[in-house]
C-alpha positions as CSV (number, residue, x, y, z in Angstrom):
1,M,-21.8,-96.6,88.6
2,L,-20.9,-97.1,84.9
3,G,-20.0,-100.5,83.4
4,I,-18.6,-101.9,80.2
5,L,-19.1,-105.4,78.8
6,C,-15.9,-106.4,77.1
7,S,-15.0,-109.1,74.7
8,C,-12.6,-111.8,75.9
9,R,-9.6,-113.0,74.0
10,G,-9.0,-115.8,76.4
11,F,-10.5,-118.6,74.4
12,P,-11.5,-121.9,76.0
13,F,-8.9,-124.6,75.5
14,W,-11.4,-127.0,73.9
15,L,-12.0,-124.6,71.1
16,H,-8.7,-125.5,69.4
17,D,-10.0,-129.0,68.9
18,V,-12.9,-127.8,66.7
19,P,-12.2,-129.1,63.1
20,N,-11.1,-126.5,60.6
21,I,-11.2,-123.6,63.1
22,T,-9.1,-120.4,62.7
23,F,-9.6,-117.8,65.4
24,R,-10.5,-114.2,64.8
25,T,-11.1,-114.3,61.0
26,D,-13.8,-115.0,58.5
27,N,-14.0,-118.7,59.5
28,E,-17.4,-120.3,59.9
29,P,-16.5,-122.6,62.9
30,F,-15.0,-119.7,64.8
31,K,-17.9,-117.3,64.0
32,Q,-20.5,-119.9,65.1
33,H,-18.8,-120.3,68.4
34,M,-18.2,-116.6,68.8
35,Q,-21.8,-115.7,68.0
36,R,-23.1,-118.4,70.4
37,F,-20.9,-117.0,73.2
38,V,-21.6,-113.4,72.7
39,T,-25.3,-114.1,72.3
40,Q,-25.3,-116.0,75.6
41,I,-23.5,-113.2,77.4
42,V,-25.8,-110.5,76.1
43,S,-28.8,-112.7,77.0
44,M,-27.6,-113.0,80.6
45,M,-27.0,-109.2,80.8
46,K,-30.5,-108.6,79.4
47,Q,-32.1,-111.1,81.9
48,E,-30.4,-109.2,84.8
49,G,-31.5,-105.8,83.4
50,L,-27.9,-104.6,83.2
51,Y,-28.0,-102.5,80.1
52,Y,-28.5,-98.8,80.5
53,P,-31.9,-98.7,78.8
54,Q,-33.1,-101.2,81.3
55,G,-31.8,-99.1,84.2
56,G,-28.5,-101.0,84.5
57,P,-24.9,-99.8,84.5
58,I,-23.7,-101.1,81.1
59,I,-23.4,-98.1,78.8
60,I,-21.2,-99.6,76.0
61,S,-20.1,-103.1,74.8
62,Q,-17.0,-104.2,73.0
63,V,-17.1,-106.9,70.3
64,E,-13.4,-107.0,69.3
65,N,-10.2,-105.6,70.9
66,E,-7.0,-104.4,69.1
67,Y,-7.8,-106.5,66.0
68,Q,-6.4,-103.9,63.6
69,M,-2.9,-105.0,64.7
70,V,-3.4,-108.6,63.6
71,E,-5.9,-108.1,60.8
72,P,-3.4,-108.0,57.9
73,A,-2.3,-111.6,58.8
74,F,-5.7,-112.8,57.7
75,G,-5.7,-111.1,54.3
76,S,-9.2,-110.5,52.9
77,G,-10.7,-112.6,55.7
78,G,-9.8,-109.9,58.3
79,P,-12.0,-107.1,57.0
80,R,-14.8,-109.6,56.3
81,Y,-14.6,-110.7,59.9
82,V,-14.7,-107.1,61.2
83,R,-17.9,-106.4,59.2
84,W,-19.4,-109.7,60.4
85,A,-18.6,-109.1,64.0
86,A,-20.1,-105.6,63.8
87,E,-23.3,-106.8,62.2
88,M,-23.6,-109.7,64.7
89,A,-23.1,-107.4,67.7
90,V,-25.5,-104.7,66.5
91,G,-28.1,-107.4,65.7
92,L,-28.2,-108.4,69.4
93,Q,-30.1,-105.2,70.1
94,T,-28.6,-104.3,73.5
95,G,-29.7,-100.7,73.4
96,V,-26.2,-99.5,74.0
97,P,-23.4,-98.7,71.5
98,W,-20.8,-101.2,70.5
99,M,-17.1,-100.5,70.1
100,M,-13.9,-102.0,68.7
101,C,-10.8,-100.7,70.3
102,K,-7.9,-99.8,68.0
103,Q,-10.0,-100.5,64.9
104,N,-9.8,-97.3,62.8
105,D,-12.1,-98.7,60.1
106,A,-14.8,-100.0,62.6
107,P,-18.0,-100.2,60.5
108,D,-20.9,-97.9,61.4
109,P,-22.4,-97.8,64.0
110,I,-19.5,-99.5,65.8
111,I,-17.4,-96.8,67.6
112,N,-13.6,-97.0,67.0
113,T,-11.8,-96.2,70.2
114,C,-8.2,-95.9,71.4
115,N,-6.4,-97.3,74.4
116,G,-2.9,-96.8,75.8
117,L,-0.5,-94.3,77.2
118,I,-0.3,-92.0,74.1
119,C,-3.8,-91.9,72.6
120,G,-3.6,-88.2,72.5
121,E,-0.7,-88.6,70.0
122,T,-1.7,-91.6,68.1
123,F,-5.5,-91.8,67.9
124,V,-6.8,-90.7,64.5
125,G,-10.2,-89.9,66.0
126,P,-13.7,-91.1,65.3
127,N,-14.1,-92.5,61.8
128,S,-17.5,-90.9,61.4
129,P,-18.9,-87.5,62.5
130,S,-21.7,-89.4,64.3
131,K,-19.3,-91.2,66.6
132,P,-17.7,-89.8,69.8
133,A,-14.0,-89.9,70.5
134,L,-13.4,-92.5,73.2
135,W,-10.2,-93.4,75.0
136,T,-10.8,-96.7,76.8
137,E,-7.6,-97.2,78.8
138,N,-5.5,-94.4,80.4
139,W,-2.1,-95.7,81.3
140,T,-0.1,-93.4,83.7
141,T,3.5,-94.4,83.0
142,R,5.7,-95.3,80.1
């Protein structure tokens, strides 16, 4: 059995009450809460021995999803957030690769992946020769 640990874009309601928070950008309050959450999830997975190097089924993890589509709205904060999220995730030392779906400029070693019905037509491919081409969702109808 293979498994994937994915990020979640369903933020808890109370998070909107955090002073000065802006979601999914280079914003310190958001990054603090995101890092705490991701660290807690990774810690739980490690404690249960769920990562592949521990003999578990998790072979890849995702730190962001389809961010490239909203990134321009955040100006220079968008690319800074992408780099921060990548560094934060890799720093958790899970032993498995991390990915960002639909993030053509995913920083090394994060794997840029594609999802959707027409990846074969739209995916630009890996952004580094050291990365595999991955298609993370295979829709069957238009």
